[in-house]
PDB file of N, CA, C and O in Angstrom, chain B, residues numbered from 101:
ATOM      1  N   MET B 101      14.747  11.322  -8.533  1.00  0.00           N
ATOM      2  CA  MET B 101      15.147  12.577  -8.513  1.00  0.00           C
ATOM      3  C   MET B 101      15.921  12.098  -7.106  1.00  0.00           C
ATOM      4  O   MET B 101      15.621  11.131  -6.406  1.00  0.00           O
ATOM      5  N   THR B 102      17.049  13.098  -6.892  1.00  0.00           N
ATOM      6  CA  THR B 102      18.446  12.640  -5.960  1.00  0.00           C
ATOM      7  C   THR B 102      17.992  13.679  -4.620  1.00  0.00           C
ATOM      8  O   THR B 102      17.113  14.540  -4.648  1.00  0.00           O
ATOM      9  N   VAL B 103      18.379  13.517  -4.112  1.00  0.00           N
ATOM     10  CA  VAL B 103      18.197  14.692  -3.085  1.00  0.00           C
ATOM     11  C   VAL B 103      18.491  15.959  -2.944  1.00  0.00           C
ATOM     12  O   VAL B 103      17.631  16.746  -2.549  1.00  0.00           O
ATOM     13  N   ASN B 104      19.567  16.297  -3.199  1.00  0.00           N
ATOM     14  CA  ASN B 104      19.844  17.477  -3.577  1.00  0.00           C
ATOM     15  C   ASN B 104      19.473  18.347  -4.497  1.00  0.00           C
ATOM     16  O   ASN B 104      19.563  19.566  -4.353  1.00  0.00           O
ATOM     17  N   GLU B 105      18.647  17.271  -6.376  1.00  0.00           N
ATOM     18  CA  GLU B 105      17.373  18.306  -6.901  1.00  0.00           C
ATOM     19  C   GLU B 105      16.353  18.224  -6.104  1.00  0.00           C
ATOM     20  O   GLU B 105      15.484  19.012  -6.478  1.00  0.00           O
ATOM     21  N   LEU B 106      15.957  17.459  -4.894  1.00  0.00           N
ATOM     22  CA  LEU B 106      14.762  17.603  -4.606  1.00  0.00           C
ATOM     23  C   LEU B 106      14.908  18.927  -3.438  1.00  0.00           C
ATOM     24  O   LEU B 106      14.037  19.797  -3.454  1.00  0.00           O
ATOM     25  N   LEU B 107      15.707  18.986  -2.742  1.00  0.00           N
ATOM     26  CA  LEU B 107      16.183  19.997  -1.894  1.00  0.00           C
ATOM     27  C   LEU B 107      16.328  21.341  -2.417  1.00  0.00           C
ATOM     28  O   LEU B 107      16.089  22.258  -1.632  1.00  0.00           O
ATOM     29  N   SER B 108      16.784  21.711  -3.970  1.00  0.00           N
ATOM     30  CA  SER B 108      16.736  22.743  -4.686  1.00  0.00           C
ATOM     31  C   SER B 108      15.443  23.165  -5.575  1.00  0.00           C
ATOM     32  O   SER B 108      15.313  23.862  -6.581  1.00  0.00           O
ATOM     33  N   ARG B 109      14.532  22.426  -4.745  1.00  0.00           N
ATOM     34  CA  ARG B 109      13.320  22.617  -5.167  1.00  0.00           C
ATOM     35  C   ARG B 109      12.193  22.510  -4.191  1.00  0.00           C
ATOM     36  O   ARG B 109      11.053  22.891  -4.456  1.00  0.00           O
ATOM     37  N   VAL B 110      12.625  21.871  -2.820  1.00  0.00           N
ATOM     38  CA  VAL B 110      11.406  22.116  -2.195  1.00  0.00           C
ATOM     39  C   VAL B 110      12.383  22.223  -0.838  1.00  0.00           C
ATOM     40  O   VAL B 110      13.380  21.547  -0.582  1.00  0.00           O
ATOM     41  N   SER B 111      11.724  23.373   0.001  1.00  0.00           N
ATOM     42  CA  SER B 111      12.489  23.094   1.003  1.00  0.00           C
ATOM     43  C   SER B 111      12.389  22.664   2.508  1.00  0.00           C
ATOM     44  O   SER B 111      11.403  23.040   3.143  1.00  0.00           O
ATOM     45  N   SER B 112      13.277  21.955   3.073  1.00  0.00           N
ATOM     46  CA  SER B 112      13.385  21.060   4.507  1.00  0.00           C
ATOM     47  C   SER B 112      12.352  21.359   5.512  1.00  0.00           C
ATOM     48  O   SER B 112      12.238  20.566   6.446  1.00  0.00           O
ATOM     49  N   LYS B 113      11.261  22.820   5.430  1.00  0.00           N
ATOM     50  CA  LYS B 113      10.647  23.229   5.937  1.00  0.00           C
ATOM     51  C   LYS B 113       9.432  22.563   5.464  1.00  0.00           C
ATOM     52  O   LYS B 113       8.709  21.817   6.125  1.00  0.00           O
ATOM     53  N   GLU B 114       9.293  22.915   4.251  1.00  0.00           N
ATOM     54  CA  GLU B 114       8.093  22.176   3.227  1.00  0.00           C
ATOM     55  C   GLU B 114       8.057  20.432   3.428  1.00  0.00           C
ATOM     56  O   GLU B 114       7.081  19.976   4.025  1.00  0.00           O
ATOM     57  N   LEU B 115       9.356  19.264   2.818  1.00  0.00           N
ATOM     58  CA  LEU B 115       9.418  18.265   3.023  1.00  0.00           C
ATOM     59  C   LEU B 115       9.212  17.649   4.723  1.00  0.00           C
ATOM     60  O   LEU B 115       8.959  16.466   4.953  1.00  0.00           O
ATOM     61  N   GLU B 116       9.366  18.637   5.739  1.00  0.00           N
ATOM     62  CA  GLU B 116       9.023  17.991   7.160  1.00  0.00           C
ATOM     63  C   GLU B 116       7.560  18.398   7.223  1.00  0.00           C
ATOM     64  O   GLU B 116       6.903  18.028   8.196  1.00  0.00           O
ATOM     65  N   GLN B 117       6.988  19.136   6.259  1.00  0.00           N
ATOM     66  CA  GLN B 117       5.578  19.780   6.761  1.00  0.00           C
ATOM     67  C   GLN B 117       4.640  18.488   5.348  1.00  0.00           C
ATOM     68  O   GLN B 117       3.438  18.221   5.349  1.00  0.00           O
ATOM     69  N   TRP B 118       5.552  18.027   4.482  1.00  0.00           N
ATOM     70  CA  TRP B 118       4.478  17.241   4.060  1.00  0.00           C
ATOM     71  C   TRP B 118       4.840  15.246   4.503  1.00  0.00           C
ATOM     72  O   TRP B 118       4.229  14.272   4.066  1.00  0.00           O
ATOM     73  N   LYS B 119       6.138  15.278   5.578  1.00  0.00           N
ATOM     74  CA  LYS B 119       5.664  14.269   6.536  1.00  0.00           C
ATOM     75  C   LYS B 119       4.749  14.341   7.406  1.00  0.00           C
ATOM     76  O   LYS B 119       4.361  13.214   7.714  1.00  0.00           O
ATOM     77  N   LEU B 120       4.190  15.217   7.981  1.00  0.00           N
ATOM     78  CA  LEU B 120       3.573  15.250   8.756  1.00  0.00           C
ATOM     79  C   LEU B 120       2.296  15.227   8.292  1.00  0.00           C
ATOM     80  O   LEU B 120       1.552  14.576   9.025  1.00  0.00           O
ATOM     81  N   TYR B 121       1.511  15.951   6.845  1.00  0.00           N
ATOM     82  CA  TYR B 121       0.525  15.279   6.965  1.00  0.00           C
ATOM     83  C   TYR B 121       0.303  14.325   6.316  1.00  0.00           C
ATOM     84  O   TYR B 121      -0.849  14.010   6.021  1.00  0.00           O
ATOM     85  N   PHE B 122       1.624  13.468   5.849  1.00  0.00           N
ATOM     86  CA  PHE B 122       1.637  12.326   5.252  1.00  0.00           C
ATOM     87  C   PHE B 122       0.752  10.798   6.646  1.00  0.00           C
ATOM     88  O   PHE B 122      -0.041   9.857   6.616  1.00  0.00           O
ATOM     89  N   HIS B 123       1.652  11.549   7.628  1.00  0.00           N
ATOM     90  CA  HIS B 123       1.416  11.196   9.052  1.00  0.00           C
ATOM     91  C   HIS B 123      -0.208  11.148   9.038  1.00  0.00           C
ATOM     92  O   HIS B 123      -0.916  10.143   8.985  1.00  0.00           O
ATOM     93  N   GLU B 124      -0.503  12.162   9.084  1.00  0.00           N
ATOM     94  CA  GLU B 124      -1.852  12.274   9.129  1.00  0.00           C
ATOM     95  C   GLU B 124      -3.121  11.829   7.971  1.00  0.00           C
ATOM     96  O   GLU B 124      -4.267  11.420   8.156  1.00  0.00           O
ATOM     97  N   GLU B 125      -2.688  11.989   7.278  1.00  0.00           N
ATOM     98  CA  GLU B 125      -3.386  11.051   6.086  1.00  0.00           C
ATOM     99  C   GLU B 125      -2.529  10.339   4.901  1.00  0.00           C
ATOM    100  O   GLU B 125      -1.976  10.837   3.920  1.00  0.00           O
ATOM    101  N   PRO B 126      -2.626   8.906   5.376  1.00  0.00           N
ATOM    102  CA  PRO B 126      -1.624   8.667   4.382  1.00  0.00           C
ATOM    103  C   PRO B 126      -2.434   8.316   3.333  1.00  0.00           C
ATOM    104  O   PRO B 126      -3.631   8.034   3.386  1.00  0.00           O
ATOM    105  N   PHE B 127      -1.271   8.370   1.794  1.00  0.00           N
ATOM    106  CA  PHE B 127      -1.836   8.694   0.464  1.00  0.00           C
ATOM    107  C   PHE B 127      -0.526   7.539  -0.203  1.00  0.00           C
ATOM    108  O   PHE B 127       0.459   7.047   0.349  1.00  0.00           O
ATOM    109  N   GLY B 128      -1.081   7.410  -1.649  1.00  0.00           N
ATOM    110  CA  GLY B 128      -0.180   6.215  -2.046  1.00  0.00           C
ATOM    111  C   GLY B 128      -0.290   5.373  -2.565  1.00  0.00           C
ATOM    112  O   GLY B 128      -1.383   5.529  -3.110  1.00  0.00           O
ATOM    113  N   TYR B 129       0.140   4.308  -2.894  1.00  0.00           N
ATOM    114  CA  TYR B 129      -0.815   2.916  -3.948  1.00  0.00           C
ATOM    115  C   TYR B 129      -0.433   2.098  -2.765  1.00  0.00           C
ATOM    116  O   TYR B 129      -0.555   0.920  -3.101  1.00  0.00           O
ATOM    117  N   ASP B 130      -0.116   2.168  -1.807  1.00  0.00           N
ATOM    118  CA  ASP B 130      -0.090   1.317  -0.198  1.00  0.00           C
ATOM    119  C   ASP B 130      -1.564   1.571   0.823  1.00  0.00           C
ATOM    120  O   ASP B 130      -2.115   0.795   1.604  1.00  0.00           O
ATOM    121  N   MET B 131      -1.809   2.601   0.540  1.00  0.00           N
ATOM    122  CA  MET B 131      -3.109   2.972   1.245  1.00  0.00           C
ATOM    123  C   MET B 131      -4.448   3.074   0.610  1.00  0.00           C
ATOM    124  O   MET B 131      -5.583   3.234   1.057  1.00  0.00           O
ATOM    125  N   GLU B 132      -3.659   2.848  -1.252  1.00  0.00           N
ATOM    126  CA  GLU B 132      -4.963   2.957  -1.466  1.00  0.00           C
ATOM    127  C   GLU B 132      -5.531   1.045  -1.934  1.00  0.00           C
ATOM    128  O   GLU B 132      -6.716   0.736  -1.806  1.00  0.00           O
ATOM    129  N   ASN B 133      -4.656   0.184  -2.356  1.00  0.00           N
ATOM    130  CA  ASN B 133      -4.260  -1.520  -1.702  1.00  0.00           C
ATOM    131  C   ASN B 133      -5.065  -1.422  -0.956  1.00  0.00           C
ATOM    132  O   ASN B 133      -6.048  -2.082  -1.290  1.00  0.00           O
ATOM    133  N   TRP B 134      -5.245  -0.628   0.442  1.00  0.00           N
ATOM    134  CA  TRP B 134      -5.629  -1.361   1.910  1.00  0.00           C
ATOM    135  C   TRP B 134      -6.928  -1.182   1.674  1.00  0.00           C
ATOM    136  O   TRP B 134      -7.775  -2.062   1.831  1.00  0.00           O
ATOM    137  N   ARG B 135      -7.249   0.472   1.112  1.00  0.00           N
ATOM    138  CA  ARG B 135      -8.134   0.893   1.197  1.00  0.00           C
ATOM    139  C   ARG B 135      -9.483  -0.152   0.388  1.00  0.00           C
ATOM    140  O   ARG B 135     -10.415  -0.494   1.116  1.00  0.00           O
ATOM    141  N   THR B 136      -9.489  -0.563  -0.985  1.00  0.00           N
ATOM    142  CA  THR B 136      -9.538  -1.398  -1.248  1.00  0.00           C
ATOM    143  C   THR B 136      -9.519  -2.940  -1.030  1.00  0.00           C
ATOM    144  O   THR B 136     -10.455  -3.394  -0.373  1.00  0.00           O
ATOM    145  N   ALA B 137      -8.829  -3.572  -1.372  1.00  0.00           N
ATOM    146  CA  ALA B 137      -8.846  -4.641   0.315  1.00  0.00           C
ATOM    147  C   ALA B 137      -9.999  -4.722   1.642  1.00  0.00           C
ATOM    148  O   ALA B 137     -10.634  -5.734   1.938  1.00  0.00           O
ATOM    149  N   LEU B 138     -10.073  -3.540   2.261  1.00  0.00           N
ATOM    150  CA  LEU B 138     -10.905  -2.850   3.234  1.00  0.00           C
ATOM    151  C   LEU B 138     -12.636  -3.295   2.336  1.00  0.00           C
ATOM    152  O   LEU B 138     -13.438  -4.177   2.645  1.00  0.00           O
ATOM    153  N   LEU B 139     -12.671  -2.743   1.715  1.00  0.00           N
ATOM    154  CA  LEU B 139     -13.859  -2.754   0.831  1.00  0.00           C
ATOM    155  C   LEU B 139     -14.181  -4.283   0.654  1.00  0.00           C
ATOM    156  O   LEU B 139     -15.099  -4.864   1.234  1.00  0.00           O
ATOM    157  N   ALA B 140     -13.326  -4.832  -0.198  1.00  0.00           N
ATOM    158  CA  ALA B 140     -13.775  -6.217  -0.619  1.00  0.00           C
ATOM    159  C   ALA B 140     -14.030  -7.077   0.494  1.00  0.00           C
ATOM    160  O   ALA B 140     -14.710  -8.100   0.575  1.00  0.00           O
ATOM    161  N   MET B 141     -13.377  -6.483   1.297  1.00  0.00           N
ATOM    162  CA  MET B 141     -13.340  -7.564   2.613  1.00  0.00           C
ATOM    163  C   MET B 141     -14.341  -7.556   3.332  1.00  0.00           C
ATOM    164  O   MET B 141     -14.802  -8.420   4.078  1.00  0.00           O
ATOM    165  N   LEU B 142     -14.854  -5.979   2.947  1.00  0.00           N
ATOM    166  CA  LEU B 142     -17.157  -5.829   3.985  1.00  0.00           C
ATOM    167  C   LEU B 142     -17.121  -6.399   3.205  1.00  0.00           C
ATOM    168  O   LEU B 142     -16.558  -7.418   3.605  1.00  0.00           O
ATOM    169  N   ILE B 143     -17.531  -6.603   1.407  1.00  0.00           N
ATOM    170  CA  ILE B 143     -18.669  -6.814   0.714  1.00  0.00           C
ATOM    171  C   ILE B 143     -18.922  -7.998   0.832  1.00  0.00           C
ATOM    172  O   ILE B 143     -20.105  -8.330   0.887  1.00  0.00           O
ATOM    173  N   SER B 144     -17.770  -9.096   0.914  1.00  0.00           N
ATOM    174  CA  SER B 144     -17.293 -10.305   0.618  1.00  0.00           C
ATOM    175  C   SER B 144     -18.053 -11.460   2.242  1.00  0.00           C
ATOM    176  O   SER B 144     -18.525 -12.595   2.305  1.00  0.00           O
ATOM    177  N   ALA B 145     -17.781 -10.322   3.306  1.00  0.00           N
ATOM    178  CA  ALA B 145     -18.007 -11.049   4.602  1.00  0.00           C
ATOM    179  C   ALA B 145     -19.711 -12.069   4.780  1.00  0.00           C
ATOM    180  O   ALA B 145     -20.025 -13.225   5.066  1.00  0.00           O
ATOM    181  N   PRO B 146     -20.392 -10.830   4.421  1.00  0.00           N
ATOM    182  CA  PRO B 146     -21.959 -11.479   4.565  1.00  0.00           C
ATOM    183  C   PRO B 146     -22.270 -12.557   3.458  1.00  0.00           C
ATOM    184  O   PRO B 146     -23.442 -12.923   3.549  1.00  0.00           O
ATOM    185  N   HIS B 147     -21.614 -13.145   2.493  1.00  0.00           N
ATOM    186  CA  HIS B 147     -21.673 -13.824   1.429  1.00  0.00           C
ATOM    187  C   HIS B 147     -21.392 -14.969   1.762  1.00  0.00           C
ATOM    188  O   HIS B 147     -21.835 -15.858   1.035  1.00  0.00           O
ATOM    189  N   ARG B 148     -20.593 -15.354   2.923  1.00  0.00           N
ATOM    190  CA  ARG B 148     -19.486 -16.492   3.094  1.00  0.00           C
ATOM    191  C   ARG B 148     -20.491 -17.569   3.197  1.00  0.00           C
ATOM    192  O   ARG B 148     -21.659 -17.204   3.059  1.00  0.00           O
ATOM    193  N   LYS B 149     -20.223 -19.097   3.459  1.00  0.00           N
ATOM    194  CA  LYS B 149     -20.973 -19.931   3.875  1.00  0.00           C
ATOM    195  C   LYS B 149     -21.080 -19.932   5.015  1.00  0.00           C
ATOM    196  O   LYS B 149     -20.295 -19.266   5.690  1.00  0.00           O
ATOM    197  N   LYS B 150     -21.988 -20.606   5.546  1.00  0.00           N
ATOM    198  CA  LYS B 150     -22.062 -20.945   7.136  1.00  0.00           C
ATOM    199  C   LYS B 150     -21.276 -21.650   7.655  1.00  0.00           C
ATOM    200  O   LYS B 150     -21.140 -22.743   7.105  1.00  0.00           O
ATOM    201  N   GLY B 151     -20.459 -21.394   8.843  1.00  0.00           N
ATOM    202  CA  GLY B 151     -19.323 -21.947   9.579  1.00  0.00           C
ATOM    203  C   GLY B 151     -18.379 -21.502   8.688  1.00  0.00           C
ATOM    204  O   GLY B 151     -17.286 -21.729   9.209  1.00  0.00           O
ATOM    205  N   ALA B 152     -18.205 -20.893   7.419  1.00  0.00           N
ATOM    206  CA  ALA B 152     -16.712 -20.665   7.100  1.00  0.00           C
ATOM    207  C   ALA B 152     -16.141 -19.267   8.122  1.00  0.00           C
ATOM    208  O   ALA B 152     -16.670 -18.628   9.031  1.00  0.00           O
ATOM    209  N   GLN B 153     -14.961 -19.211   7.517  1.00  0.00           N
ATOM    210  CA  GLN B 153     -14.266 -18.062   8.605  1.00  0.00           C
ATOM    211  C   GLN B 153     -14.282 -16.966   7.967  1.00  0.00           C
ATOM    212  O   GLN B 153     -13.992 -16.790   6.784  1.00  0.00           O
ATOM    213  N   LYS B 154     -14.828 -15.752   9.208  1.00  0.00           N
ATOM    214  CA  LYS B 154     -14.240 -14.283   8.567  1.00  0.00           C
ATOM    215  C   LYS B 154     -13.338 -14.377   7.878  1.00  0.00           C
ATOM    216  O   LYS B 154     -12.362 -15.011   8.281  1.00  0.00           O
ATOM    217  N   PRO B 155     -13.334 -13.791   6.610  1.00  0.00           N
ATOM    218  CA  PRO B 155     -12.174 -13.120   5.985  1.00  0.00           C
ATOM    219  C   PRO B 155     -11.476 -12.275   6.402  1.00  0.00           C
ATOM    220  O   PRO B 155     -11.908 -11.489   7.244  1.00  0.00           O
ATOM    221  N   LYS B 156     -10.128 -12.195   5.903  1.00  0.00           N
ATOM    222  CA  LYS B 156      -9.551 -11.054   6.518  1.00  0.00           C
ATOM    223  C   LYS B 156      -9.107 -10.341   5.926  1.00  0.00           C
ATOM    224  O   LYS B 156      -9.218 -10.613   4.731  1.00  0.00           O
ATOM    225  N   LEU B 157      -8.298  -8.942   6.249  1.00  0.00           N
ATOM    226  CA  LEU B 157      -7.822  -7.916   5.605  1.00  0.00           C
ATOM    227  C   LEU B 157      -6.299  -8.549   4.645  1.00  0.00           C
ATOM    228  O   LEU B 157      -6.017  -7.786   3.722  1.00  0.00           O
ATOM    229  N   LYS B 158      -5.702  -9.333   4.721  1.00  0.00           N
ATOM    230  CA  LYS B 158      -4.738  -9.470   4.045  1.00  0.00           C
ATOM    231  C   LYS B 158      -5.016 -10.989   3.231  1.00  0.00           C
ATOM    232  O   LYS B 158      -4.095 -11.744   2.920  1.00  0.00           O
ATOM    233  N   ASP B 159      -6.199 -11.212   3.012  1.00  0.00           N
ATOM    234  CA  ASP B 159      -6.519 -12.148   2.419  1.00  0.00           C
ATOM    235  C   ASP B 159      -6.747 -11.416   0.929  1.00  0.00           C
ATOM    236  O   ASP B 159      -6.525 -12.081  -0.083  1.00  0.00           O
ATOM    237  N   PHE B 160      -7.233  -9.915   0.817  1.00  0.00           N
ATOM    238  CA  PHE B 160      -7.452  -8.714  -0.276  1.00  0.00           C
ATOM    239  C   PHE B 160      -6.462  -8.242  -1.224  1.00  0.00           C
ATOM    240  O   PHE B 160      -6.389  -8.004  -2.430  1.00  0.00           O
ATOM    241  N   MET B 161      -5.358  -8.185   0.329  1.00  0.00           N
ATOM    242  CA  MET B 161      -4.203  -7.412  -0.053  1.00  0.00           C
ATOM    243  C   MET B 161      -3.774  -7.936  -1.660  1.00  0.00           C
ATOM    244  O   MET B 161      -4.043  -9.126  -1.819  1.00  0.00           O
ATOM    245  N   PRO B 162      -3.121  -7.224  -2.951  1.00  0.00           N
ATOM    246  CA  PRO B 162      -1.865  -7.700  -3.411  1.00  0.00           C
ATOM    247  C   PRO B 162      -1.133  -8.438  -2.989  1.00  0.00           C
ATOM    248  O   PRO B 162      -0.720  -7.995  -1.917  1.00  0.00           O
ATOM    249  N   LYS B 163      -0.580  -9.638  -3.291  1.00  0.00           N
ATOM    250  CA  LYS B 163       0.748 -10.559  -3.381  1.00  0.00           C
ATOM    251  C   LYS B 163       1.524  -9.583  -4.590  1.00  0.00           C
ATOM    252  O   LYS B 163       1.230  -9.377  -5.767  1.00  0.00           O
ATOM    253  N   LEU B 164       2.825  -9.012  -3.588  1.00  0.00           N
ATOM    254  CA  LEU B 164       3.873  -8.519  -4.940  1.00  0.00           C
ATOM    255  C   LEU B 164       5.144  -9.497  -4.815  1.00  0.00           C
ATOM    256  O   LEU B 164       5.756  -9.678  -3.762  1.00  0.00           O
ATOM    257  N   ARG B 165       5.484 -10.166  -6.185  1.00  0.00           N
ATOM    258  CA  ARG B 165       6.531 -11.000  -6.273  1.00  0.00           C
ATOM    259  C   ARG B 165       8.033  -9.955  -5.925  1.00  0.00           C
ATOM    260  O   ARG B 165       8.167  -8.733  -5.859  1.00  0.00           O
ATOM    261  N   PRO B 166       9.022 -11.121  -5.754  1.00  0.00           N
ATOM    262  CA  PRO B 166      10.551 -10.574  -5.502  1.00  0.00           C
ATOM    263  C   PRO B 166      10.492  -9.774  -6.645  1.00  0.00           C
ATOM    264  O   PRO B 166       9.526  -9.630  -7.394  1.00  0.00           O
ATOM    265  N   ILE B 167      11.951  -9.102  -6.747  1.00  0.00           N
ATOM    266  CA  ILE B 167      12.135  -9.049  -8.553  1.00  0.00           C
ATOM    267  C   ILE B 167      12.944  -9.240  -8.756  1.00  0.00           C
ATOM    268  O   ILE B 167      13.563  -8.589  -9.597  1.00  0.00           O
ATOM    269  N   GLU B 168      13.528 -10.410  -8.016  1.00  0.00           N
ATOM    270  CA  GLU B 168      14.708 -11.412  -8.431  1.00  0.00           C
ATOM    271  C   GLU B 168      13.316 -12.335  -9.240  1.00  0.00           C
ATOM    272  O   GLU B 168      13.886 -12.736 -10.255  1.00  0.00           O
ATOM    273  N   ASP B 169      12.566 -12.606  -9.284  1.00  0.00           N
ATOM    274  CA  ASP B 169      11.241 -13.705  -9.845  1.00  0.00           C
ATOM    275  C   ASP B 169      11.374 -13.604 -11.587  1.00  0.00           C
ATOM    276  O   ASP B 169      10.625 -12.986 -12.344  1.00  0.00           O
ATOM    277  N   PRO B 170      12.480 -14.356 -11.906  1.00  0.00           N
ATOM    278  CA  PRO B 170      12.629 -13.855 -13.329  1.00  0.00           C
ATOM    279  C   PRO B 170      10.699 -13.807 -14.471  1.00  0.00           C
ATOM    280  O   PRO B 170      10.579 -13.777 -15.696  1.00  0.00           O
ATOM    281  N   ASP B 171      10.154 -13.813 -13.950  1.00  0.00           N
ATOM    282  CA  ASP B 171       8.615 -14.113 -14.539  1.00  0.00           C
ATOM    283  C   ASP B 171       8.138 -12.175 -13.739  1.00  0.00           C
ATOM    284  O   ASP B 171       6.990 -11.785 -13.951  1.00  0.00           O
ATOM    285  N   ASN B 172       8.556 -11.770 -13.388  1.00  0.00           N
ATOM    286  CA  ASN B 172       8.568 -10.392 -12.442  1.00  0.00           C
ATOM    287  C   ASN B 172       8.588  -9.250 -13.589  1.00  0.00           C
ATOM    288  O   ASN B 172       9.703  -8.821 -13.290  1.00  0.00           O
ATOM    289  N   ASP B 173       8.284  -8.619 -14.429  1.00  0.00           N
ATOM    290  CA  ASP B 173       8.942  -8.033 -15.258  1.00  0.00           C
ATOM    291  C   ASP B 173       8.135  -6.191 -14.853  1.00  0.00           C
ATOM    292  O   ASP B 173       7.961  -5.126 -15.446  1.00  0.00           O
ATOM    293  N   SER B 174       7.962  -6.581 -13.970  1.00  0.00           N
ATOM    294  CA  SER B 174       6.865  -5.173 -13.359  1.00  0.00           C
ATOM    295  C   SER B 174       8.220  -3.911 -12.931  1.00  0.00           C
ATOM    296  O   SER B 174       8.415  -2.770 -13.349  1.00  0.00           O
ATOM    297  N   GLY B 175       8.553  -4.299 -12.478  1.00  0.00           N
ATOM    298  CA  GLY B 175       9.670  -3.527 -11.475  1.00  0.00           C
ATOM    299  C   GLY B 175       8.950  -3.283  -9.586  1.00  0.00           C
ATOM    300  O   GLY B 175       9.473  -2.731  -8.617  1.00  0.00           O
ATOM    301  N   ILE B 176       7.742  -3.903  -9.718  1.00  0.00           N
ATOM    302  CA  ILE B 176       7.516  -4.098  -8.254  1.00  0.00           C
ATOM    303  C   ILE B 176       7.886  -5.140  -7.400  1.00  0.00           C
ATOM    304  O   ILE B 176       7.607  -6.321  -7.610  1.00  0.00           O
ATOM    305  N   SER B 177       8.228  -4.909  -6.874  1.00  0.00           N
ATOM    306  CA  SER B 177       8.707  -6.083  -5.162  1.00  0.00           C
ATOM    307  C   SER B 177       8.042  -5.420  -3.838  1.00  0.00           C
ATOM    308  O   SER B 177       7.483  -4.355  -3.578  1.00  0.00           O
ATOM    309  N   GLY B 178       8.429  -6.726  -3.064  1.00  0.00           N
ATOM    310  CA  GLY B 178       8.116  -6.519  -1.957  1.00  0.00           C
ATOM    311  C   GLY B 178       6.943  -7.147  -1.134  1.00  0.00           C
ATOM    312  O   GLY B 178       6.152  -7.820  -1.795  1.00  0.00           O
ATOM    313  N   ASP B 179       6.718  -7.034   0.155  1.00  0.00           N
ATOM    314  CA  ASP B 179       4.975  -7.744   0.301  1.00  0.00           C
ATOM    315  C   ASP B 179       4.767  -6.615   1.359  1.00  0.00           C
ATOM    316  O   ASP B 179       5.307  -6.466   2.455  1.00  0.00           O
ATOM    317  N   PRO B 180       3.847  -5.878   0.729  1.00  0.00           N
ATOM    318  CA  PRO B 180       2.706  -4.791   1.668  1.00  0.00           C
ATOM    319  C   PRO B 180       2.269  -5.296   2.792  1.00  0.00           C
ATOM    320  O   PRO B 180       1.738  -4.616   3.670  1.00  0.00           O
ATOM    321  N   LEU B 181       2.437  -6.394   2.847  1.00  0.00           N
ATOM    322  CA  LEU B 181       2.214  -6.691   4.280  1.00  0.00           C
ATOM    323  C   LEU B 181       3.110  -7.091   5.811  1.00  0.00           C
ATOM    324  O   LEU B 181       2.852  -7.557   6.921  1.00  0.00           O
ATOM    325  N   ASP B 182       4.272  -6.585   5.061  1.00  0.00           N
ATOM    326  CA  ASP B 182       5.630  -6.580   5.915  1.00  0.00           C
ATOM    327  C   ASP B 182       5.468  -5.663   7.220  1.00  0.00           C
ATOM    328  O   ASP B 182       6.408  -5.533   8.004  1.00  0.00           O
TER     329      ASP B 182
END
């Protein structure tokens, strides 16, 4: 959708309200990935071997390959940890 198409359907005031809402209550794939990674980290922590380091959240976040990767046919790129 282009900006003009968006503005023909939604006012700039409503867009600003959505922006504020997203700032207060983030949503979308990145947030869901973060929540899932947090749960996985918390569940795995008590099951680690003695002396092993505590798991880190980034260990459970998906690693996305760049679009330039010839094996990446998903169309998804970027690193959620950047």
